[in-house]
MARBA-3410 file (N, C-alpha, C, O; in Angstrom, 1 decimal):
139
16.8,61.6,-66.5,18.2,61.4,-66.2,18.5,60.0,-66.1,17.7,59.2,-65.5 ~ 19.6,59.5,-66.6,20.0,58.1,-66.5,21.1,58.0,-65.4,22.0,58.8,-65.4 ~ 20.9,57.1,-64.5,21.9,56.8,-63.5,22.5,55.5,-63.7,21.8,54.5,-63.6 ~ 23.7,55.4,-64.1,24.4,54.2,-64.3,25.1,53.8,-63.1,26.1,54.4,-62.6 ~ 24.6,52.7,-62.5,25.2,52.2,-61.2,25.9,50.9,-61.5,25.5,50.0,-62.2
27.1,50.7,-60.8,27.9,49.5,-61.0,27.2,48.4,-60.2,27.8,47.9,-59.2 ~ 26.0,48.0,-60.6,25.2,47.0,-59.8,25.9,45.7,-59.8,25.7,44.9,-58.8 ~ 26.7,45.3,-60.8,27.5,44.1,-60.7,28.4,44.0,-59.5,28.7,43.0,-59.0 ~ 28.9,45.2,-59.1,29.8,45.3,-58.0,29.0,44.9,-56.7,29.5,44.2,-55.8 ~ 27.8,45.4,-56.6,27.0,45.2,-55.4,26.6,43.7,-55.3,26.6,43.1,-54.2
26.2,43.1,-56.5,25.8,41.8,-56.5,26.9,40.8,-56.2,26.7,39.8,-55.5 ~ 28.1,41.0,-56.7,29.2,40.1,-56.5,29.9,40.2,-55.2,30.7,39.3,-54.9 ~ 29.5,41.1,-54.4,30.1,41.2,-53.0,29.0,40.9,-52.0,27.9,40.9,-52.3 ~ 29.4,40.6,-50.8,28.4,40.3,-49.7,27.7,41.5,-49.1,27.3,41.5,-48.0 ~ 27.6,42.6,-49.9,26.8,43.7,-49.5,25.4,43.6,-49.9,25.1,43.4,-51.1
24.5,43.7,-48.9,23.1,43.5,-49.2,22.4,44.8,-48.9,22.5,45.3,-47.7 ~ 21.7,45.5,-49.8,20.9,46.7,-49.5,19.5,46.3,-49.1,18.8,45.6,-49.8 ~ 19.1,46.7,-47.9,17.8,46.4,-47.3,16.8,47.4,-47.7,15.6,47.1,-47.8 ~ 17.2,48.7,-47.8,16.3,49.8,-47.9,17.0,51.0,-48.6,18.1,51.3,-48.2 ~ 16.3,51.7,-49.5,16.8,52.9,-50.0,15.7,53.9,-49.9,14.6,53.8,-50.4
16.0,55.0,-49.1,15.0,56.1,-48.9,15.5,57.2,-49.8,16.6,57.7,-49.6 ~ 14.6,57.8,-50.6,15.1,58.7,-51.7,14.2,60.0,-51.6,13.0,59.9,-51.4 ~ 14.8,61.1,-51.9,14.1,62.4,-52.0,14.8,63.3,-52.9,16.0,63.1,-53.2 ~ 14.1,64.3,-53.4,14.8,65.4,-54.2,14.6,66.7,-53.5,13.6,66.9,-52.8 ~ 15.6,67.6,-53.6,15.6,68.8,-52.9,16.6,69.8,-53.5,17.5,69.4,-54.3
16.3,71.1,-53.3,17.3,72.1,-53.7,18.5,72.2,-52.8,19.5,72.8,-53.1 ~ 18.3,71.7,-51.6,19.4,71.7,-50.6,20.0,70.3,-50.4,19.3,69.4,-50.0 ~ 21.3,70.2,-50.7,21.9,68.9,-50.7,22.1,68.4,-49.2,22.4,67.2,-49.0 ~ 21.9,69.2,-48.2,22.0,68.8,-46.8,20.6,68.5,-46.2,20.5,68.2,-45.0 ~ 19.6,68.4,-47.1,18.2,68.1,-46.6,18.2,66.7,-45.9,18.8,65.7,-46.4
17.7,66.7,-44.7,17.6,65.4,-43.9,16.4,64.7,-44.5,15.3,65.2,-44.7 ~ 16.6,63.4,-44.7,15.5,62.5,-45.1,15.1,61.5,-44.1,15.9,61.3,-43.1 ~ 13.9,61.0,-44.2,13.4,60.1,-43.2,14.4,58.9,-43.0,14.8,58.3,-43.9 ~ 14.7,58.7,-41.7,15.6,57.6,-41.4,17.0,58.0,-41.3,17.9,57.3,-40.8 ~ 17.3,59.3,-41.7,18.7,59.8,-41.7,18.8,60.5,-40.3,18.3,61.6,-40.1
19.5,59.9,-39.4,19.7,60.4,-38.0,20.7,61.5,-37.9,20.8,62.2,-36.9 ~ 21.5,61.6,-38.9,22.6,62.6,-38.9,22.0,63.9,-39.4,21.1,64.0,-40.1 ~ 22.6,65.0,-38.9,22.3,66.3,-39.4,23.6,67.0,-40.0,24.7,66.5,-39.7 ~ 23.4,68.1,-40.7,24.6,68.7,-41.2,25.6,69.2,-40.2,26.8,69.3,-40.4 ~ 25.1,69.4,-38.9,26.0,69.8,-37.9,26.4,68.7,-36.9,27.0,68.9,-35.9
26.1,67.4,-37.3,26.4,66.3,-36.4,27.9,66.2,-36.3,28.7,66.3,-37.3 ~ 28.4,65.8,-35.1,29.8,65.6,-34.9,29.9,64.1,-34.6,29.0,63.5,-34.0 ~ 31.0,63.5,-35.0,31.3,62.1,-34.7,30.6,61.1,-35.6,30.6,59.9,-35.4 ~ 29.9,61.6,-36.7,29.2,60.8,-37.6,30.2,60.5,-38.7,30.7,61.5,-39.4 ~ 30.6,59.3,-39.0,31.6,58.9,-39.9,31.2,59.5,-41.3,30.2,59.2,-41.9
32.1,60.3,-41.9,32.0,60.7,-43.3,30.9,61.7,-43.6,30.7,62.1,-44.7 ~ 30.1,62.1,-42.6,29.0,63.1,-42.9,29.6,64.5,-43.0,30.4,64.9,-42.2 ~ 29.2,65.1,-44.1,29.8,66.5,-44.3,28.7,67.5,-44.6,27.6,67.1,-45.0 ~ 29.0,68.7,-44.3,28.0,69.8,-44.5,28.4,70.2,-46.0,29.4,70.9,-46.2 ~ 27.6,69.9,-46.9,27.8,70.1,-48.3,27.5,71.6,-48.6,26.4,72.0,-48.4
28.4,72.3,-49.2,28.2,73.6,-49.6,27.3,73.7,-50.9,27.3,72.7,-51.7 ~ 26.5,74.7,-51.0,25.6,74.8,-52.1,26.0,75.9,-53.1,25.3,76.1,-54.1 ~ 27.0,76.7,-52.8,27.4,77.8,-53.7,28.3,77.3,-54.8,29.2,76.5,-54.5 ~ 28.0,77.7,-56.0,28.8,77.4,-57.2,29.1,75.9,-57.4,30.2,75.5,-57.7 ~ 28.1,75.1,-57.1,28.2,73.6,-57.4,28.0,73.3,-58.8,28.4,72.3,-59.3
27.2,74.1,-59.5,26.8,73.9,-60.9,25.5,73.0,-61.0,25.1,72.7,-62.1 ~ 25.0,72.7,-59.8,23.7,71.9,-59.8,22.5,72.7,-59.5,22.6,73.6,-58.6 ~ 21.4,72.4,-60.1,20.2,73.1,-59.8,19.4,72.5,-58.6,18.8,73.2,-57.8 ~ 19.5,71.2,-58.5,18.8,70.4,-57.4,19.5,69.1,-57.2,20.4,68.7,-58.0 ~ 19.1,68.4,-56.2,19.8,67.2,-55.8,18.8,66.0,-55.5,17.7,66.3,-55.1
19.3,64.8,-55.8,18.5,63.7,-55.4,19.4,63.1,-54.2,20.6,62.9,-54.4 ~ 18.7,62.8,-53.1,19.4,62.3,-51.9,18.9,61.0,-51.5,17.6,60.8,-51.5 ~ 19.7,60.1,-51.2,19.3,58.7,-50.8,20.0,58.3,-49.6,21.2,58.5,-49.4 ~ 19.3,57.6,-48.7,19.9,56.9,-47.6,19.7,55.4,-47.9,18.6,54.9,-48.0 ~ 20.9,54.8,-47.9,20.9,53.3,-48.2,21.3,52.6,-47.0,22.4,52.8,-46.4
20.4,51.7,-46.5,20.6,50.9,-45.3,20.9,49.5,-45.8,20.1,48.9,-46.6 ~ 22.0,48.9,-45.3,22.3,47.6,-45.7,23.1,46.8,-44.7,23.3,47.3,-43.5 ~ 23.6,45.6,-45.1,24.4,44.9,-44.2,25.3,44.0,-45.0,25.1,43.7,-46.2 ~ 26.3,43.5,-44.3,27.2,42.5,-44.9,26.6,41.1,-44.7,26.4,40.8,-43.5 ~ 26.4,40.4,-45.7,25.7,39.1,-45.5,26.3,38.1,-46.5,26.2,38.3,-47.7
26.9,37.0,-46.1,27.0,36.6,-44.7,28.1,37.3,-44.0,29.1,37.8,-44.6 ~ 28.0,37.5,-42.7,29.0,38.2,-41.9,29.7,37.2,-41.0,29.0,36.5,-40.1 ~ 31.0,37.1,-41.0,31.7,36.1,-40.3,32.3,36.6,-39.0,33.1,35.9,-38.3 ~ 32.0,37.9,-38.6,32.5,38.5,-37.4,33.8,39.3,-37.6,34.3,39.9,-36.7 ~ 34.3,39.4,-38.9,35.5,40.1,-39.2,35.2,41.6,-39.4,34.9,41.9,-40.6
35.2,42.4,-38.4,34.8,43.8,-38.5,35.8,44.6,-39.4,35.3,45.5,-40.1 ~ 37.0,44.3,-39.3,38.0,45.0,-40.1,37.7,44.8,-41.6,37.7,45.8,-42.4 ~ 37.4,43.6,-42.0,37.0,43.3,-43.4,35.7,44.0,-43.8,35.5,44.5,-44.9 ~ 34.7,44.0,-42.8,33.4,44.6,-43.1,33.6,46.1,-43.3,33.0,46.7,-44.2 ~ 34.4,46.8,-42.5,34.6,48.2,-42.6,35.3,48.5,-44.0,35.0,49.5,-44.7
36.2,47.6,-44.4,36.9,47.8,-45.7,35.9,47.6,-46.8,36.0,48.4,-47.7 ~ 35.0,46.7,-46.8,34.0,46.5,-47.8,33.1,47.7,-47.9,32.8,48.1,-49.0 ~ 32.7,48.2,-46.8,31.8,49.4,-46.8,32.5,50.6,-47.3,32.0,51.4,-48.1 ~ 33.8,50.8,-47.0,34.6,51.9,-47.5,34.8,51.8,-49.0,34.7,52.7,-49.8 ~ 35.0,50.6,-49.5,35.2,50.3,-51.0,33.8,50.6,-51.7,33.8,51.1,-52.8
32.7,50.2,-51.1,31.4,50.4,-51.6,31.2,51.9,-51.8,30.7,52.4,-52.8 ~ 31.5,52.7,-50.7,31.3,54.1,-50.8,32.2,54.7,-51.9,31.8,55.7,-52.6 ~ 33.4,54.3,-52.0,34.3,54.8,-53.0,33.8,54.5,-54.4,33.9,55.3,-55.3 ~ 33.2,53.3,-54.6,32.6,52.9,-55.9,31.5,53.9,-56.2,31.4,54.3,-57.4 ~ 30.7,54.2,-55.3,29.6,55.1,-55.5,30.1,56.5,-55.8,29.5,57.2,-56.7
31.1,56.9,-55.2,31.7,58.2,-55.5,32.2,58.4,-56.9,32.3,59.5,-57.4 ~ 32.6,57.3,-57.5,33.1,57.3,-58.9,32.0,57.4,-60.0,32.3,57.5,-61.1 ~ 30.7,57.3,-59.6,29.7,57.5,-60.5,29.6,59.0,-60.9,29.6,59.8,-60.0 ~ 29.6,59.3,-62.2,29.7,60.7,-62.7,28.7,61.6,-62.0,29.2,62.7,-61.6 ~ 27.5,61.3,-61.8,26.5,62.3,-61.3,26.5,62.4,-59.8,25.7,63.2,-59.2
27.3,61.6,-59.1,27.3,61.6,-57.7,28.1,62.8,-57.2,29.3,62.9,-57.5 ~ 27.5,63.6,-56.3,28.1,64.8,-55.8,28.8,64.5,-54.5,29.9,65.1,-54.2 ~ 28.2,63.7,-53.6,28.8,63.4,-52.3,28.3,62.0,-51.8,27.2,61.6,-52.1 ~ 29.2,61.3,-51.1,28.8,60.1,-50.5,29.3,60.1,-49.0,30.5,60.5,-48.8 ~ 28.5,59.8,-48.1,28.8,59.8,-46.7,28.4,58.5,-46.0,27.3,58.1,-46.2
29.4,57.9,-45.3,29.0,56.8,-44.5,28.4,57.3,-43.2,29.1,57.9,-42.4 ~ 27.1,57.0,-43.0,26.4,57.6,-41.8,26.6,56.7,-40.6,26.8,57.2,-39.5 ~ 26.5,55.4,-40.8,26.7,54.5,-39.7,27.5,53.2,-40.1,27.4,52.8,-41.3 ~ 28.2,52.7,-39.2,29.0,51.5,-39.4,28.6,50.4,-38.5,28.0,50.7,-37.4 ~ 29.0,49.2,-38.8,28.6,48.1,-37.9,29.4,48.1,-36.5,29.0,47.4,-35.6
30.4,48.9,-36.5,31.2,49.0,-35.2,31.4,50.5,-35.0,31.9,51.2,-35.8 ~ 31.1,50.9,-33.7,31.3,52.3,-33.4,32.8,52.6,-33.1,33.4,52.1,-32.2 ~ 33.4,53.3,-34.1,34.8,53.6,-34.0,35.1,55.0,-33.5,36.2,55.5,-33.5 ~ 34.1,55.7,-32.9,34.3,57.0,-32.4,35.1,57.0,-31.1,35.2,55.9,-30.5 ~ 35.7,58.1,-30.8,36.5,58.1,-29.6,35.7,58.1,-28.3,36.2,57.9,-27.2
34.4,58.3,-28.4,33.5,58.2,-27.3,33.0,56.8,-26.9,32.4,56.6,-25.9 ~ 33.2,55.9,-27.8,32.7,54.5,-27.6,33.5,53.7,-26.7,34.8,53.9,-26.6 ~ 32.9,52.8,-26.0,33.6,51.8,-25.1,33.8,50.6,-25.9,32.9,50.1,-26.6 ~ 35.0,50.0,-25.9,35.3,48.8,-26.6,35.0,47.6,-25.7,35.6,47.5,-24.6 ~ 34.1,46.7,-26.1,33.8,45.5,-25.3,33.4,44.4,-26.3,33.0,44.6,-27.4
33.5,43.2,-25.8,33.2,42.0,-26.6,33.8,40.8,-26.0,34.6,40.9,-25.0 ~ 33.6,39.7,-26.7,34.2,38.4,-26.3,35.0,37.9,-27.5,34.5,37.9,-28.6 ~ 36.2,37.3,-27.2,37.0,36.8,-28.3,36.4,35.6,-28.9,36.7,35.3,-30.1 ~ 35.5,34.9,-28.2,34.9,33.7,-28.8,33.4,33.9,-29.3,32.7,33.0,-29.5 ~ 33.1,35.2,-29.4,31.7,35.5,-29.9,31.5,35.1,-31.3,32.5,35.2,-32.1
30.4,34.6,-31.6,30.0,34.1,-33.0,29.7,35.3,-33.9,29.6,36.4,-33.4 ~ 29.5,35.0,-35.2,29.1,36.0,-36.1,27.8,36.7,-35.7,26.9,36.1,-35.2 ~ 27.7,38.0,-36.0,26.5,38.7,-35.7,26.0,39.4,-37.0,26.0,38.8,-38.1 ~ 25.7,40.6,-36.9,25.3,41.4,-38.0,26.2,42.6,-38.3,26.9,43.0,-37.3 ~ 26.3,43.0,-39.5,27.2,44.1,-39.8,26.4,45.1,-40.6,26.5,45.3,-41.8
25.5,45.8,-39.9,24.6,46.8,-40.5,25.4,48.1,-40.7,26.2,48.5,-39.9 ~ 25.0,48.8,-41.8,25.6,50.1,-42.1,24.6,51.0,-42.9,23.6,50.5,-43.4 ~ 24.9,52.3,-42.9,24.0,53.2,-43.7,25.0,54.2,-44.5,26.0,54.6,-44.0 ~ 24.6,54.4,-45.7,25.4,55.3,-46.6,24.4,56.3,-47.2,23.3,56.0,-47.6 ~ 24.8,57.6,-47.2,24.0,58.7,-47.7,24.7,59.1,-49.0,25.9,59.4,-49.0
23.9,59.2,-50.1,24.4,59.6,-51.4,23.7,60.8,-51.9,22.4,60.8,-51.8 ~ 24.4,61.8,-52.4,23.8,62.9,-53.0,24.2,63.0,-54.5,25.4,63.0,-54.8 ~ 23.2,63.1,-55.3,23.5,63.2,-56.8,23.1,64.6,-57.2,22.0,65.1,-56.9 ~ 23.9,65.3,-57.9,23.7,66.7,-58.4,23.0,66.6,-59.7,23.5,65.9,-60.6 ~ 22.0,67.4,-59.9,21.3,67.5,-61.2,21.2,68.9,-61.7,21.1,69.8,-60.9
21.2,69.0,-63.0,20.9,70.3,-63.6,19.6,70.2,-64.4,19.1,69.1,-64.7 ~ 19.0,71.3,-64.9,17.8,71.3,-65.7,18.0,70.6,-67.0,17.1,70.1,-67.6 ~ 19.3,70.5,-67.5,19.6,69.8,-68.7,19.7,68.3,-68.5,19.6,67.5,-69.5 ~ 19.8,67.8,-67.3,20.0,66.4,-67.0,18.8,65.6,-67.4,18.8,64.3,-67.2
END
């Protein structure tokens, strides 16, 4: 199977992929090494319990991509926007069945405490994205 990735989009933006953990399975919800979310996780941004009935796919390739925004100037709103656009770009690849943002550089859940300093310097903007590609025996 050929996977056409818009790699030029990744290279021209300040998104840097540090690690890709990849596996194949008959279950699109299979947890892979480094994936701290589960199908029943609550509060995990974008994580969904993917149904397996009538998808048209025989098996799936699942990847957890860990990366960061580099250089990061401390603008979390811009970083979240970049990560969301990256996930949307991945969703537009024909063979991609599901994309979930597993972690963001800023905890935006309702359980998080907001704290920080207005004069804090740039830090890191790490994130994780889970991608599921559906495959058939003809692929």
